[in-house]
Steps between C-alpha positions, in 0.01 A plus 500: 500500500644846513861546573666818642821573675663727755857581441733483795823580323491627147860451410711401806830561316394848392359594845826391662728661232791708607340813363204481736663343809855602552541490882356351804262786576345466157463123555325573828261740333426251223429244769244739659332554168491125425341430850226762436432336159481151659252638769271640224515165322413307815208729569387461147520111530285516815230690323515279190488173697190624674335535159592157360831566331775233515866578453849348471842642489729528202868592494423880494133525533183363646258342264124544573221275372120525513209371292384850396482719187780765467249784499348367817838445660605858434175624655566288801853615536375868487220429755757344740709828474796316375745747327485462120869432464505210745292237306603462137285320238639310204 
């Protein structure tokens, strides 16, 4: 069984750090960016579910499972036009 993941938040503390978000406008902008990322992830999950992938959530990511070889999984991800940086393989 192959395991891959989709990161939702890489490092929440770093992303929310004072250097990056120092006022309410910057917080709103980060929220817009996060919403776009979640929409891409949801669209990706829709595609993957239609092709037999199962998934569960972790604390900062989504864990994907499928009985497939890694090389075949990468081909499938490419054929589904999922951006390379969305699905990460161990």
